[in-house]
Structures are given as structure tokens and as C-alpha cells.
C-alpha positions as a Markdown table, in Angstrom:
| # | Residue | x | y | z |
|---|---|---|---|---|
| 1 | Unk | -124.8 | 49.2 | -15.9 |
| 2 | Unk | -125.3 | 51.7 | -13.1 |
| 3 | Unk | -122.6 | 54.6 | -13.7 |
| 4 | Unk | -124.1 | 56.9 | -10.8 |
| 5 | Unk | -122.1 | 57.1 | -7.6 |
| 6 | Unk | -123.3 | 55.8 | -4.5 |
| 7 | Unk | -124.2 | 58.4 | -1.8 |
| 8 | Unk | -121.1 | 57.7 | 0.0 |
| 9 | Unk | -119.1 | 58.2 | -3.1 |
| 10 | Unk | -121.0 | 61.6 | -3.6 |
| 11 | Unk | -120.2 | 62.5 | -0.4 |
| 12 | Unk | -116.3 | 61.6 | -0.8 |
| 13 | Unk | -116.4 | 63.6 | -3.7 |
| 14 | Unk | -117.8 | 66.7 | -1.9 |
| 15 | Unk | -115.0 | 66.5 | 0.8 |
| 16 | Unk | -112.5 | 65.9 | -1.6 |
| 17 | Unk | -113.5 | 68.7 | -3.6 |
| 18 | Unk | -113.8 | 70.9 | -0.7 |
| 19 | Unk | -110.2 | 69.7 | 0.7 |
| 20 | Unk | -109.1 | 70.6 | -3.2 |
| 21 | Unk | -110.4 | 74.2 | -2.8 |
| 22 | Unk | -108.4 | 74.8 | 0.4 |
| 23 | Unk | -105.2 | 73.8 | -1.0 |
| 24 | Unk | -106.0 | 76.3 | -4.0 |
| 25 | Unk | -105.7 | 79.1 | -1.8 |
| 26 | Unk | -101.9 | 78.1 | -1.5 |
| 27 | Unk | -101.2 | 78.1 | -5.1 |
| 28 | Unk | -100.0 | 81.5 | -5.4 |
| 29 | Unk | -97.8 | 81.3 | -2.5 |
| 30 | Unk | -96.4 | 78.1 | -3.6 |
| 31 | Unk | -95.7 | 79.8 | -7.0 |
| 32 | Unk | -94.1 | 82.8 | -5.5 |
| 33 | Unk | -92.1 | 80.6 | -3.4 |
| 34 | Unk | -90.8 | 78.2 | -6.0 |
| 35 | Unk | -92.7 | 75.4 | -4.7 |
| 36 | Unk | -92.4 | 74.8 | -1.1 |
| 37 | Unk | -94.8 | 76.0 | 1.5 |
| 38 | Unk | -93.7 | 76.8 | 5.4 |
| 39 | Unk | -93.7 | 73.6 | 7.6 |
| 40 | Unk | -96.6 | 75.0 | 9.6 |
| 41 | Unk | -98.8 | 75.4 | 7.1 |
| 42 | Unk | -98.0 | 71.6 | 5.5 |
| 43 | Unk | -98.7 | 70.6 | 9.0 |
| 44 | Unk | -102.3 | 72.6 | 9.2 |
| 45 | Unk | -103.1 | 70.9 | 5.6 |
| 46 | Unk | -102.0 | 67.6 | 6.6 |
| 47 | Unk | -104.6 | 67.7 | 9.6 |
| 48 | Unk | -107.1 | 69.1 | 7.4 |
| 49 | Unk | -106.7 | 66.2 | 4.8 |
| 50 | Unk | -106.9 | 63.5 | 7.9 |
| 51 | Unk | -110.0 | 65.3 | 9.2 |
| 52 | Unk | -111.5 | 64.9 | 5.7 |
| 53 | Unk | -110.8 | 61.5 | 5.7 |
| 54 | Unk | -108.6 | 62.2 | 2.4 |
| 55 | Unk | -105.2 | 61.3 | 3.7 |
| 56 | Unk | -103.7 | 57.5 | 3.0 |
| 57 | Unk | -106.6 | 56.9 | 0.9 |
| 58 | Unk | -105.1 | 53.6 | -0.3 |
| 59 | Unk | -104.2 | 52.1 | 3.2 |
| 60 | Unk | -106.6 | 49.9 | 5.0 |
| 61 | Unk | -108.8 | 51.7 | 8.0 |
| 62 | Unk | -107.7 | 48.9 | 10.0 |
| 63 | Unk | -104.3 | 50.5 | 9.6 |
| 64 | Unk | -105.5 | 54.1 | 10.1 |
| 65 | Unk | -105.8 | 54.9 | 6.5 |
| 66 | Unk | -109.0 | 55.6 | 4.6 |
| 67 | Unk | -109.5 | 52.3 | 3.1 |
| 68 | Unk | -110.7 | 53.3 | 0.0 |
| 69 | Unk | -111.3 | 51.1 | -3.2 |
| 70 | Unk | -109.7 | 52.3 | -6.5 |
| 71 | Unk | -112.5 | 53.6 | -7.8 |
| 72 | Unk | -112.9 | 55.8 | -4.6 |
| 73 | Unk | -109.5 | 56.6 | -4.9 |
| 74 | Unk | -109.7 | 57.8 | -8.6 |
| 75 | Unk | -112.9 | 60.0 | -7.2 |
| 76 | Unk | -110.3 | 61.7 | -4.8 |
| 77 | Unk | -107.6 | 61.8 | -7.1 |
| 78 | Unk | -109.5 | 63.8 | -9.8 |
| 79 | Unk | -110.5 | 66.4 | -7.4 |
| 80 | Unk | -107.0 | 66.6 | -6.3 |
| 81 | Unk | -105.6 | 67.0 | -10.0 |
| 82 | Unk | -107.4 | 70.4 | -10.2 |
| 83 | Unk | -104.8 | 71.8 | -7.8 |
| 84 | Unk | -101.8 | 73.4 | -9.3 |
| 85 | Unk | -98.3 | 73.2 | -7.9 |
| 86 | Unk | -98.6 | 69.5 | -7.2 |
| 87 | Unk | -100.2 | 70.5 | -3.9 |
| 88 | Unk | -101.9 | 66.8 | -3.7 |
| 89 | Unk | -98.9 | 65.7 | -2.5 |
| 90 | Unk | -99.7 | 66.9 | 0.8 |
| 91 | Unk | -102.8 | 64.5 | 1.7 |
| 92 | Unk | -100.0 | 62.0 | 1.5 |
| 93 | Unk | -100.5 | 58.4 | -0.8 |
| 94 | Unk | -98.3 | 55.8 | 0.6 |
| 95 | Unk | -96.5 | 53.7 | -1.7 |
| 96 | Unk | -99.0 | 51.0 | -2.3 |
| 97 | Unk | -96.6 | 48.3 | -2.0 |
| 98 | Unk | -95.6 | 49.4 | 1.7 |
| 99 | Unk | -98.9 | 47.1 | 2.4 |
| 100 | Unk | -96.6 | 43.8 | 1.5 |
| 101 | Unk | -94.2 | 44.5 | 4.5 |
| 102 | Unk | -93.9 | 42.4 | 7.2 |
| 103 | Unk | -95.7 | 43.2 | 10.4 |
| 104 | Unk | -92.5 | 44.6 | 12.0 |
| 105 | Unk | -91.6 | 46.6 | 8.8 |
| 106 | Unk | -95.3 | 48.1 | 8.9 |
| 107 | Unk | -95.0 | 49.2 | 12.5 |
| 108 | Unk | -91.6 | 50.7 | 11.6 |
| 109 | Unk | -92.6 | 52.2 | 8.4 |
| 110 | Unk | -96.0 | 52.1 | 7.1 |
| 111 | Unk | -98.0 | 53.2 | 10.2 |
| 112 | Unk | -95.9 | 56.3 | 11.0 |
| 113 | Unk | -96.7 | 57.3 | 7.3 |
| 114 | Unk | -100.4 | 56.7 | 7.7 |
| 115 | Unk | -100.3 | 59.0 | 11.0 |
| 116 | Unk | -98.5 | 61.8 | 8.9 |
| 117 | Unk | -95.2 | 61.3 | 11.1 |
| 118 | Unk | -93.0 | 60.0 | 8.4 |
| 119 | Unk | -93.0 | 60.2 | 4.6 |
| 120 | Unk | -91.6 | 57.5 | 2.0 |
| 121 | Unk | -89.9 | 57.9 | -1.5 |
| 122 | Unk | -89.8 | 55.6 | -4.2 |
| 123 | Unk | -86.2 | 55.4 | -5.9 |
| 124 | Unk | -86.2 | 53.3 | -9.3 |
| 125 | Unk | -84.8 | 55.8 | -12.0 |
| 126 | Unk | -80.8 | 55.8 | -12.6 |
| 127 | Unk | -78.9 | 58.2 | -14.7 |
| 128 | Unk | -78.5 | 55.5 | -17.4 |
| 129 | Unk | -81.8 | 53.8 | -16.6 |
| 130 | Unk | -85.0 | 55.3 | -16.9 |
| 131 | Unk | -87.5 | 53.3 | -19.3 |
| 132 | Unk | -85.2 | 50.4 | -19.2 |
| 133 | Unk | -85.0 | 49.0 | -15.4 |
| 134 | Unk | -83.1 | 46.1 | -16.7 |
| 135 | Unk | -80.0 | 48.5 | -17.3 |
| 136 | Unk | -79.7 | 49.8 | -13.6 |
| 137 | Unk | -76.5 | 49.3 | -12.0 |
| 138 | Unk | -77.3 | 49.6 | -8.4 |
| 139 | Unk | -76.2 | 46.6 | -6.4 |
| 140 | Unk | -76.8 | 45.1 | -3.2 |
| 141 | Unk | -73.6 | 43.0 | -2.0 |
| 142 | Unk | -73.9 | 40.4 | 0.6 |
| 143 | Unk | -72.5 | 41.1 | 4.3 |
| 144 | Unk | -72.7 | 39.7 | 7.5 |
| 145 | Unk | -76.5 | 40.5 | 8.7 |
| 146 | Unk | -77.6 | 42.4 | 5.6 |
| 147 | Unk | -76.3 | 44.3 | 2.2 |
| 148 | Unk | -73.9 | 46.7 | 1.2 |
| 149 | Unk | -76.2 | 49.0 | -1.2 |
| 150 | Unk | -74.4 | 51.1 | -3.7 |
| 151 | Unk | -75.6 | 53.1 | -6.6 |
| 152 | Unk | -77.2 | 56.4 | -7.8 |
| 153 | Unk | -80.9 | 57.1 | -8.4 |
| 154 | Unk | -82.6 | 60.0 | -10.1 |
| 155 | Unk | -86.0 | 61.8 | -10.0 |
| 156 | Unk | -86.9 | 60.6 | -6.4 |
| 157 | Unk | -90.1 | 62.2 | -6.2 |
| 158 | Unk | -90.6 | 63.7 | -2.8 |
| 159 | Unk | -87.3 | 62.4 | -1.7 |
| 160 | Unk | -86.1 | 65.9 | -0.3 |
| 161 | Unk | -89.1 | 65.6 | 2.2 |
| 162 | Unk | -88.7 | 61.6 | 2.9 |
| 163 | Unk | -87.5 | 60.1 | 5.8 |
| 164 | Unk | -86.7 | 56.6 | 4.3 |
| 165 | Unk | -86.7 | 55.5 | 0.7 |
| 166 | Unk | -87.6 | 52.3 | -1.1 |
| 167 | Unk | -84.7 | 51.4 | -3.3 |
| 168 | Unk | -84.3 | 49.0 | -6.1 |
| 169 | Unk | -81.3 | 47.3 | -6.7 |
| 170 | Unk | -79.9 | 44.0 | -7.9 |
| 171 | Unk | -78.8 | 42.0 | -5.0 |
| 172 | Unk | -76.1 | 39.5 | -5.0 |
| 173 | Unk | -74.3 | 37.5 | -8.3 |
| 174 | Unk | -77.5 | 36.6 | -9.7 |
| 175 | Unk | -78.5 | 40.6 | -9.9 |
| 176 | Unk | -81.9 | 39.9 | -8.5 |
| 177 | Unk | -83.9 | 43.0 | -8.6 |
| 178 | Unk | -84.9 | 43.6 | -4.9 |
| 179 | Unk | -86.4 | 46.6 | -2.9 |
| 180 | Unk | -84.7 | 47.7 | 0.1 |
| 181 | Unk | -86.1 | 50.0 | 3.1 |
| 182 | Unk | -83.3 | 52.7 | 3.3 |
| 183 | Unk | -83.1 | 55.6 | 6.1 |
| 184 | Unk | -82.3 | 58.8 | 4.3 |
| 185 | Unk | -80.1 | 59.4 | 7.7 |
| 186 | Unk | -78.1 | 56.3 | 7.1 |
| 187 | Unk | -74.3 | 56.2 | 6.9 |
| 188 | Unk | -73.3 | 56.3 | 2.8 |
| 189 | Unk | -76.7 | 58.2 | 1.7 |
| 190 | Unk | -76.5 | 61.4 | 0.2 |
| 191 | Unk | -78.7 | 63.6 | -1.5 |
| 192 | Unk | -76.5 | 65.3 | -4.1 |
| 193 | Unk | -78.8 | 67.7 | -5.9 |
| 194 | Unk | -82.5 | 68.9 | -6.0 |
| 195 | Unk | -83.1 | 69.9 | -9.7 |
| 196 | Unk | -85.2 | 72.6 | -10.9 |
| 197 | Unk | -87.9 | 71.5 | -13.2 |
| 198 | Unk | -90.5 | 73.3 | -15.5 |
| 199 | Unk | -93.0 | 73.0 | -12.7 |
| 200 | Unk | -92.8 | 74.8 | -9.3 |
| 201 | Unk | -93.9 | 71.7 | -7.0 |
| 202 | Unk | -94.5 | 72.0 | -3.2 |
| 203 | Unk | -91.9 | 68.9 | -3.3 |
| 204 | Unk | -88.8 | 68.2 | -5.2 |
| 205 | Unk | -87.5 | 65.6 | -7.1 |
| 206 | Unk | -84.0 | 64.7 | -6.0 |
| 207 | Unk | -80.8 | 62.9 | -6.9 |
| 208 | Unk | -79.2 | 60.5 | -4.5 |
| 209 | Unk | -76.2 | 58.3 | -4.2 |
| 210 | Unk | -75.5 | 55.4 | -2.0 |
| 211 | Unk | -72.0 | 54.3 | -1.1 |
| 212 | Unk | -71.8 | 50.9 | 1.2 |
| 213 | Unk | -75.2 | 51.8 | 2.7 |
| 214 | Unk | -75.8 | 48.9 | 5.1 |
| 215 | Unk | -79.3 | 47.7 | 5.0 |
| 216 | Unk | -80.3 | 44.8 | 7.6 |
| 217 | Unk | -82.2 | 41.5 | 6.2 |
| 218 | Unk | -85.1 | 42.5 | 8.0 |
| 219 | Unk | -85.4 | 45.9 | 5.7 |
| 220 | Unk | -85.8 | 43.5 | 2.5 |
| 221 | Unk | -89.4 | 44.3 | 1.0 |
| 222 | Unk | -91.1 | 41.2 | -0.3 |
| 223 | Unk | -88.2 | 39.1 | -0.5 |
| 224 | Unk | -84.9 | 39.1 | -2.4 |
| 225 | Unk | -85.8 | 38.8 | -6.2 |
| 226 | Unk | -89.3 | 40.2 | -6.1 |
| 227 | Unk | -88.5 | 43.9 | -6.8 |
| 228 | Unk | -89.8 | 44.0 | -10.5 |
| 229 | Unk | -92.9 | 42.8 | -9.5 |
| 230 | Unk | -93.5 | 45.1 | -6.7 |
| 231 | Unk | -92.5 | 48.0 | -8.9 |
| 232 | Unk | -94.7 | 47.0 | -11.3 |
| 233 | Unk | -97.5 | 46.9 | -9.1 |
| 234 | Unk | -96.6 | 50.5 | -7.8 |
| 235 | Unk | -96.1 | 51.7 | -11.3 |
| 236 | Unk | -100.2 | 50.1 | -12.1 |
| 237 | Unk | -101.6 | 52.2 | -9.0 |
| 238 | Unk | -99.5 | 55.5 | -9.7 |
| 239 | Unk | -100.3 | 55.3 | -13.8 |
| 240 | Unk | -104.0 | 55.0 | -12.7 |
| 241 | Unk | -103.9 | 58.0 | -10.5 |
| 242 | Unk | -102.1 | 59.9 | -12.8 |
| 243 | Unk | -105.1 | 59.4 | -15.3 |
| 244 | Unk | -107.6 | 60.7 | -12.6 |
| 245 | Unk | -105.4 | 63.9 | -11.9 |
| 246 | Unk | -104.8 | 64.8 | -15.4 |
| 247 | Unk | -108.5 | 64.3 | -16.3 |
| 248 | Unk | -109.4 | 66.4 | -12.9 |
| 249 | Unk | -106.6 | 69.2 | -14.2 |
| 250 | Unk | -108.5 | 69.3 | -17.7 |
| 251 | Unk | -111.9 | 69.7 | -15.9 |
| 252 | Unk | -110.6 | 72.6 | -14.2 |
| 253 | Unk | -108.8 | 73.9 | -17.4 |
| 254 | Unk | -111.8 | 73.9 | -19.3 |
| 255 | Unk | -114.1 | 75.5 | -16.6 |
| 256 | Unk | -111.9 | 78.3 | -16.4 |
| 257 | Unk | -111.5 | 78.6 | -20.1 |
| 258 | Unk | -115.4 | 78.4 | -20.2 |
| 259 | Unk | -116.1 | 81.2 | -18.0 |
| 260 | Unk | -113.3 | 83.5 | -19.6 |
| 261 | Unk | -114.7 | 83.0 | -23.1 |
| 262 | Unk | -118.1 | 84.0 | -21.8 |
| 263 | Unk | -116.9 | 87.2 | -20.0 |
| 264 | Unk | -114.1 | 88.3 | -22.4 |
| 265 | Unk | -115.3 | 90.5 | -25.1 |
| 266 | Unk | -114.1 | 91.3 | -28.6 |
| 267 | Unk | -115.1 | 92.9 | -31.6 |
| 268 | Unk | -118.4 | 93.9 | -29.8 |
| 269 | Unk | -119.2 | 90.1 | -28.7 |
| 270 | Unk | -118.2 | 87.5 | -25.9 |
| 271 | Unk | -115.5 | 85.6 | -27.7 |
| 272 | Unk | -117.7 | 82.3 | -26.9 |
| 273 | Unk | -120.0 | 83.3 | -29.5 |
| 274 | Unk | -116.7 | 82.8 | -32.1 |
| 275 | Unk | -117.0 | 79.4 | -34.0 |
| 276 | Unk | -113.2 | 78.9 | -33.6 |
| 277 | Unk | -113.8 | 79.0 | -29.8 |
| 278 | Unk | -116.6 | 77.0 | -29.7 |
| 279 | Unk | -114.7 | 74.2 | -31.6 |
| 280 | Unk | -111.9 | 74.3 | -29.0 |
| 281 | Unk | -114.1 | 74.1 | -26.0 |
| 282 | Unk | -116.0 | 71.3 | -27.3 |
| 283 | Unk | -113.0 | 69.5 | -28.1 |
| 284 | Unk | -111.9 | 69.8 | -24.7 |
| 285 | Unk | -115.2 | 68.4 | -23.5 |
| 286 | Unk | -114.7 | 65.3 | -25.5 |
| 287 | Unk | -111.1 | 64.8 | -24.3 |
| 288 | Unk | -112.4 | 65.1 | -20.9 |
| 289 | Unk | -115.5 | 63.0 | -21.0 |
| 290 | Unk | -114.1 | 59.8 | -22.7 |
| 291 | Unk | -111.0 | 59.8 | -20.5 |
| 292 | Unk | -112.8 | 60.1 | -17.4 |
| 293 | Unk | -115.1 | 57.4 | -18.1 |
| 294 | Unk | -112.4 | 54.9 | -19.1 |
| 295 | Unk | -110.3 | 55.6 | -16.0 |
| 296 | Unk | -113.5 | 55.1 | -13.8 |
| 297 | Unk | -114.0 | 51.8 | -15.7 |
| 298 | Unk | -110.4 | 50.9 | -15.3 |
| 299 | Unk | -110.4 | 51.5 | -11.4 |
| 300 | Unk | -113.5 | 49.6 | -11.2 |
| 301 | Unk | -112.1 | 46.5 | -12.8 |
| 302 | Unk | -109.2 | 46.5 | -10.6 |
| 303 | Unk | -111.6 | 46.6 | -7.5 |
| 304 | Unk | -113.3 | 43.0 | -9.0 |
| 305 | Unk | -112.3 | 39.7 | -7.7 |
| 306 | Unk | -110.0 | 37.8 | -10.0 |
| 307 | Unk | -108.9 | 40.5 | -12.4 |
| 308 | Unk | -105.8 | 39.8 | -14.2 |
| 309 | Unk | -103.1 | 41.6 | -13.0 |
| 310 | Unk | -101.4 | 41.7 | -16.4 |
| 311 | Unk | -104.2 | 43.0 | -18.3 |
| 312 | Unk | -105.0 | 45.4 | -15.6 |
| 313 | Unk | -101.2 | 46.7 | -16.0 |
| 314 | Unk | -101.7 | 47.2 | -20.0 |
| 315 | Unk | -105.2 | 49.2 | -18.9 |
| 316 | Unk | -103.8 | 51.5 | -16.4 |
| 317 | Unk | -101.2 | 52.3 | -19.3 |
| 318 | Unk | -104.0 | 52.8 | -21.7 |
| 319 | Unk | -105.8 | 55.3 | -19.0 |
| 320 | Unk | -102.6 | 56.9 | -18.3 |
| 321 | Unk | -101.3 | 57.6 | -21.8 |
| 322 | Unk | -104.8 | 58.6 | -23.0 |
| 323 | Unk | -105.7 | 60.9 | -20.3 |
| 324 | Unk | -102.2 | 62.4 | -19.9 |
| 325 | Unk | -102.1 | 63.2 | -24.0 |
| 326 | Unk | -105.7 | 64.6 | -23.7 |
| 327 | Unk | -105.0 | 66.9 | -21.0 |
| 328 | Unk | -101.8 | 68.4 | -22.8 |
| 329 | Unk | -104.3 | 69.0 | -25.7 |
| 330 | Unk | -106.9 | 70.3 | -23.6 |
| 331 | Unk | -104.7 | 72.7 | -21.6 |
| 332 | Unk | -102.9 | 74.0 | -24.9 |
| 333 | Unk | -106.4 | 75.0 | -26.1 |
| 334 | Unk | -107.1 | 76.7 | -22.8 |
| 335 | Unk | -103.9 | 78.9 | -22.9 |
| 336 | Unk | -105.0 | 79.7 | -26.4 |
| 337 | Unk | -108.5 | 80.8 | -25.3 |
| 338 | Unk | -106.8 | 83.1 | -22.6 |
| 339 | Unk | -104.7 | 84.5 | -25.0 |
| 340 | Unk | -101.9 | 86.6 | -23.4 |
| 341 | Unk | -103.3 | 86.3 | -19.8 |
| 342 | Unk | -103.0 | 82.3 | -20.5 |
| 343 | Unk | -99.1 | 83.0 | -20.4 |
| 344 | Unk | -99.0 | 84.7 | -17.2 |
| 345 | Unk | -98.0 | 82.7 | -14.2 |
| 346 | Unk | -100.6 | 84.2 | -11.8 |
| 347 | Unk | -103.4 | 82.5 | -14.2 |
| 348 | Unk | -103.8 | 78.7 | -13.0 |
| 349 | Unk | -103.9 | 77.5 | -16.9 |
| 350 | Unk | -100.1 | 78.7 | -17.2 |
| 351 | Unk | -99.4 | 76.8 | -14.1 |
| 352 | Unk | -101.2 | 73.8 | -15.5 |
| 353 | Unk | -99.4 | 74.3 | -18.7 |
| 354 | Unk | -96.3 | 73.6 | -17.4 |
| 355 | Unk | -97.1 | 71.0 | -14.5 |
| 356 | Unk | -99.1 | 68.8 | -17.1 |
| 357 | Unk | -96.3 | 68.1 | -19.5 |
| 358 | Unk | -94.3 | 65.8 | -17.1 |
| 359 | Unk | -97.6 | 63.4 | -16.9 |
| 360 | Unk | -96.5 | 62.3 | -20.6 |
| 361 | Unk | -93.0 | 61.4 | -19.1 |
| 362 | Unk | -93.0 | 60.5 | -15.3 |
| 363 | Unk | -94.0 | 56.9 | -14.3 |
| 364 | Unk | -93.3 | 55.8 | -17.9 |
| 365 | Unk | -93.2 | 57.7 | -20.8 |
| 366 | Unk | -96.0 | 58.0 | -23.6 |
| 367 | Unk | -93.8 | 55.7 | -25.7 |
| 368 | Unk | -93.5 | 53.2 | -23.0 |
| 369 | Unk | -97.0 | 53.0 | -22.2 |
| 370 | Unk | -97.9 | 52.5 | -26.2 |
| 371 | Unk | -95.1 | 49.4 | -26.0 |
| 372 | Unk | -97.1 | 47.8 | -22.8 |
| 373 | Unk | -100.3 | 48.2 | -24.8 |
| 374 | Unk | -98.9 | 46.5 | -27.7 |
| 375 | Unk | -97.2 | 43.9 | -26.0 |
| 376 | Unk | -100.6 | 42.9 | -24.1 |
| 377 | Unk | -102.6 | 43.1 | -27.6 |
| 378 | Unk | -99.8 | 40.8 | -29.2 |
| 379 | Unk | -99.8 | 38.3 | -26.5 |
| 380 | Unk | -103.4 | 38.3 | -25.7 |
| 381 | Unk | -105.5 | 39.6 | -28.6 |
| 382 | Unk | -107.9 | 42.6 | -28.9 |
| 383 | Unk | -110.5 | 41.4 | -26.8 |
| 384 | Unk | -108.7 | 41.7 | -23.3 |
| 385 | Unk | -108.0 | 45.3 | -23.6 |
| 386 | Unk | -111.1 | 46.3 | -25.6 |
| 387 | Unk | -113.8 | 44.8 | -23.3 |
| 388 | Unk | -114.5 | 45.2 | -19.5 |
| 389 | Unk | -113.2 | 42.8 | -17.4 |
| 390 | Unk | -115.4 | 40.2 | -15.5 |
| 391 | Unk | -114.8 | 38.7 | -11.9 |
């Protein structure tokens, strides 16, 4: 087994790292502003991402995307995860399920996103339906030429800047879960609130209501009744990328804490000489190493032909659960190593401390990941999850 990056992957990692360094230059400005950056700045950073080949990395080159494999995407997202304030949202990553659209849908929705002209957002969660999508109450009722959409969605990541939403709703009397393209400016769509969260993210997570919103038949994604399967595919992808980004964040936190412990002197010695500090540094290195390796493994498996999607779904949950929990431990130790300065918002470790907490919640809580993993174990045994997949 050869774990070395190819020359192309090494070059990709270098480009992603250089772009991440560019984003880091805007962290304090974003923090001072409570998250958002000026539109002109975002446009400049978007163009820079395109020039670096790290924009729309999950879309085929034939459509204008970067055309990267999942392993290559993990390499990029690991570097992006080192940036605070969710500035990694600027090099846009379209929802992977947009690739399932018809040719007309691709022309109308996906290609403008790849060109940086429009933005999408995924709307699944509701006030009474978070971990349990079966309790969603949003409905789509048949009408002439399409559907009337009614309901409410919360935590719509990047919904504040999105031009259109992918809304999951139960269609018809059969309550068939379905994804609908909904233009944000359509009649009956209202962005009711943009909550303020612990982290100061460049983009928000607003709430929406939909009141008799007309959606034409041609704006159903993947057919009526395929919403759950498409959403599950989206979750698999997102969870794997969260694993990659949390590993990257932990790497940056450890590097900062290591450098600080070498410079910072107390009782006549660098604090790196103290065994309690050394133990924390070592534990951080272990948490990062094992999760980085496993996240890369799952991404590699996903790129192989004939990979079982159900097992992959559970392995992505394993990666997300393990990496996000480990990153929480790492950043907690690193804040402790920085002492009082670790509690200062001008230090990246403080921002990471607030930002990494949500990775154990969004795209499925740690508890839900455990249920997914346990369900796979009960149904298929231990070997499916424990061993690398085969093509």
C-alpha cells in the first residue's frame, strides 16, 4: 500500500495551502465584522480560488469545475479547515447532488454556480425535525404544472447569500420525500431570521418560511420520492469533508500551540520543557494522526469502483464522528496551553474553540453518527466497517 501523494496531489496540496494562507489574512477583519466581508473582497477571493483550481472542486472539469476525486477533495478541504471564520465557504463547493439534475437544470442552476455567478443552499432541517427527517412537516401539494410548497426550514447554511435553495418536502398524499429547486426571490419565500451563533462565520444560517410557493415540475431534482436518497448522498459527502476540515483545524491548532510552548517561558524554562505540556502536545499529535489517516482511507475507498454506498455512508459517519470529537479535544488542550491568551479573540485558537464545537452537531450530531455506525454493524457485521473496501 502506497500512502505517498502523487506529484499532482502534492502540487494540489501546495496550491490549497497557499490559498488558505491568503484567506487567513482576512480572519481578523471577518471577526471584527461579526463574520461578513465586503462583497468586493469576496469577489476577489473567489477569483483567486478559481485561478488556484480550488473552486467547485467536486464538479467535473467538463462542466467547469476542478474535477477532483474525493481523495483530492479531502486534501484540499484539510488545508481549508485551518482557516477560521468559515472563510472556506468562499471557494464554493456546490451541493454534490446538483450533478443529478437534468441538462436543463444543470444549465439553469449548476453551471452558474460553478462560474461563481449564483449560489445554492440545502434546506432540510425544521424546527421540529433535526436528527429525525421523518418528522418533517414541509409539504408539496399538486397543482397545475407543478407544486405548491409550504413549510419552514432552519439552519440553512449560506442561505443568506444563496440565490436558490434545495428544499426537501413531502410531495403529494403519499408524502414522498422530494427535493425541489426554489428561487429565493420567488413569491411566498421569506427569510425570517438570521440567528447569531457562537462562531463569527462569513456566511449565515438563516431560517425560511414557504407559503404556497409555486415550483414547476421541471424544478424537481431527481424525481418525486428520491429526496431521502439524494439527501443521504449529500450527507455522506458533507460528513467526509467535515472530517477533513476538522483534521486541518486541529493541525493548525497544534502547530500554534507547539510554537507557543517553545517560546513561552515560565519558572525560567520554556513551558515545552514541562511534562504536563508535553503530554498534551503528544495527545494532540495522536488524535490528528489517526483521524487524518482514516479520513484519507475512506475518501480513497469512495473513489474506487463498486464501493457499497451504505457501507460508505457509515464510514463517512465514522470519520466525521471520530475527527470532530478529536478536534474538540485538540483545541481544548491548545487553548489551555496558551493560557489566558487562548481566551483572547485575536488569537486563532480562541476562534477555533468556538467554531469547532458545531462540527459535533451539524450534518448530523455525534449521537446520530453513532446510531448510523451501530446500525451498519448490526446489519452487516464488524468486517464491513473495520476493513478497507475493495474494488
